[in-house]
FIDREN-789303 format. One record per residue (C-alpha): residue in one letter; x, y, z. Coordinates in steps of 0.02 Angstrom, whole numbers, plus 32768, in hexadecimal, padded with zeros to 4 digits. Layout:
<recs>
- rest:c1:c2:c3
- A:X:Y:Z
...
</recs>
This chain:
<recs>
- rest:c1:c2:c3
- M:E53F:D866:8477
- I:E47E:D856:8477
- S:E420:D7BA:84A8
- K:E371:D77F:84B1
- V:E33A:D6D9:8511
- G:E29D:D689:84E4
- K:E248:D5DE:84DF
- I:E22D:D56A:844C
- G:E1CC:D4CC:8471
- G:E1EF:D4E3:8527
- K:E2A8:D4F2:850B
- S:E311:D592:8526
- L:E364:D5E5:84A0
- S:E3CE:D67C:8497
- I:E3F0:D6E8:83FA
- I:E48C:D74F:841B
- T:E4DD:D7D5:83AF
- M:E596:D7FB:83B7
- S:E616:D869:835A
- R:E6A6:D826:82FE
- D:E71F:D850:838A
- E:E6A9:D7F6:8408
- I:E69D:D759:83AA
- Q:E75B:D74D:837A
- S:E785:D764:8438
- M:E705:D6DF:8478
- K:E75C:D643:84B2
- K:E718:D598:84B0
- P:E6D7:D575:855E
- E:E701:D4CD:85BA
- E:E645:D49C:85B2
- P:E604:D4F7:851E
- I:E54E:D524:8506
- P:E50E:D4D2:845C
- H:E50A:D561:83EB
- V:E51A:D591:8333
- V:E55F:D631:82E2
- I:E523:D691:8256
- S:E5BD:D6FF:8225
- I:E59E:D799:81B6
- C:E622:D7FE:815D
- C:E63B:D86C:80C8
- P:E667:D816:8025
- C:E715:D864:8035
- E:E73D:D838:80E2
- T:E7A9:D7A0:8121
- L:E73E:D71A:8172
- V:E73D:D722:8227
- S:E78B:D695:828F
- I:E715:D652:830D
- N:E74D:D5EA:839B
- S:E6AE:D5E6:8409
- G:E68A:D52A:83F7
- A:E5FC:D544:837D
- L:E5A6:D4A8:833B
- D:E59F:D4FE:8291
- I:E5BC:D5A6:8236
- L:E55C:D5FA:81AF
- R:E5C0:D681:8157
- L:E561:D706:8100
- R:E5B0:D797:809C
- F:E553:D837:807C
- Q:E56A:D8F8:809B
- D:E51C:D95E:812C
- L:E4AE:D9BA:80AF
- D:E3EF:D9D1:80A9
- E:E3EF:DA04:7FF3
- T:E46B:DA2A:7F65
- E:E472:DA6E:7EB8
- D:E51F:DA1F:7E9A
- P:E513:D96F:7E45
- R:E5B9:D93F:7E96
- D:E56C:D94A:7F42
- V:E535:D89D:7F8E
- L:E490:D8AF:7FEC
- F:E43A:D83C:8061
- S:E3B9:D7DA:7FF6
- S:E338:D74B:8009
- R:E3CF:D6D7:7FDB
- E:E423:D700:8080
- A:E385:D701:80DE
- I:E354:D64E:8097
- A:E3FF:D606:80CB
- A:E3F2:D657:8175
- S:E346:D606:818A
- A:E37C:D558:8153
- F:E419:D567:81BF
- V:E3AE:D58F:8260
- K:E328:D50E:8238
- M:E3AA:D488:8226
- W:E3F3:D4B5:82CE
- L:E360:D4F6:8337
- S:E33B:D454:8397
- R:E3EE:D436:83B8
- V:E439:D4DA:8402
- E:E41F:D54C:8497
- A:E45D:D5E8:843D
- I:E46D:D63E:8397
- V:E4FB:D6B9:8384
- I:E4F4:D734:82F9
- H:E585:D7A8:82E1
- C:E5BB:D831:8262
- G:E63C:D8BC:8262
- A:E5FB:D930:82F1
- G:E56D:D8BD:8330
- V:E4E5:D949:8326
- S:E4A1:D944:8278
- R:E4A3:D8A7:8205
- S:E4AD:D82C:828E
- V:E427:D888:82F5
- G:E3B1:D88B:8260
- L:E3BF:D7D2:8247
- A:E3B1:D7AC:8301
- A:E31A:D81D:8316
- A:E2C1:D7CB:8282
- L:E2E4:D720:82CB
- S:E2AC:D750:8378
- K:E20D:D79E:8336
- V:E1E3:D6FB:82DC
- L:E223:D685:835F
- F:E1F2:D6DC:8403
- G:E16D:D760:83C3
- N:E1D8:D7F1:83FC
- D:E267:D854:83B6
- D:E26A:D8E7:8435
- E:E311:D8C0:8480
- F:E36E:D8D0:83DC
- F:E31C:D972:83A9
- Q:E333:D9BE:845A
- K:E3EE:D99A:8461
- G:E426:D984:83A8
- V:E400:D9DB:8301
- P:E3BF:D94B:8295
- N:E3E8:D959:81D8
- R:E333:D974:819A
- L:E354:D918:80F6
- V:E39A:D886:8152
- Y:E309:D88F:81CC
- R:E281:D899:8149
- I:E2B8:D813:80D3
- A:E2ED:D79B:8164
- L:E246:D7B5:81B9
- E:E1E2:D790:8116
- T:E249:D6F9:80F2
- F:E246:D6B9:81A9
- M:E186:D6CE:81AE
- G:E177:D65C:8120
- E:E1F7:D5DC:8154
- F:E1D6:D5B4:8207
- S:E13B:D540:822B
- D:E0BD:D554:82B5
- A:E11A:D4CD:8315
- E:E1AA:D53E:8326
- Q:E147:D5D8:8365
- P:E165:D622:8409
- T:E126:D5F3:84AF
- N:E103:D67F:8529
- S:E17A:D692:85AF
</recs>
């Protein structure tokens, strides 16, 4: 698990990455922290059961690849980045955490979390120091998020 806490509009927000096993073993706490989940899996995998008390779940399906020559492979694209951006924007003012998970919790989820952290908090170091962000996910998500989040949602230094 990798996490980064920052402030948005004076409010603390955590961006947390997890593996498939970590999210599946997570139990709903008695007093849950308002959070949403972005669940990433391969197109051929079974959807993950999530019992964390999340307010909403966005499910994305793509492979952990940076590039491919096989037309059957499903890569992260601007379509997934736009969906993630719209999802985060919809919930940003109402949650204290955004949980992003993928199979191992070190590549696809970390790429998406790093891009989100860079745009919202101005810093993505934590995710690059502790994970191995999928470069395709990071690049496309960062380009999309930079164009989607307004100045009002930009980081406050803390």
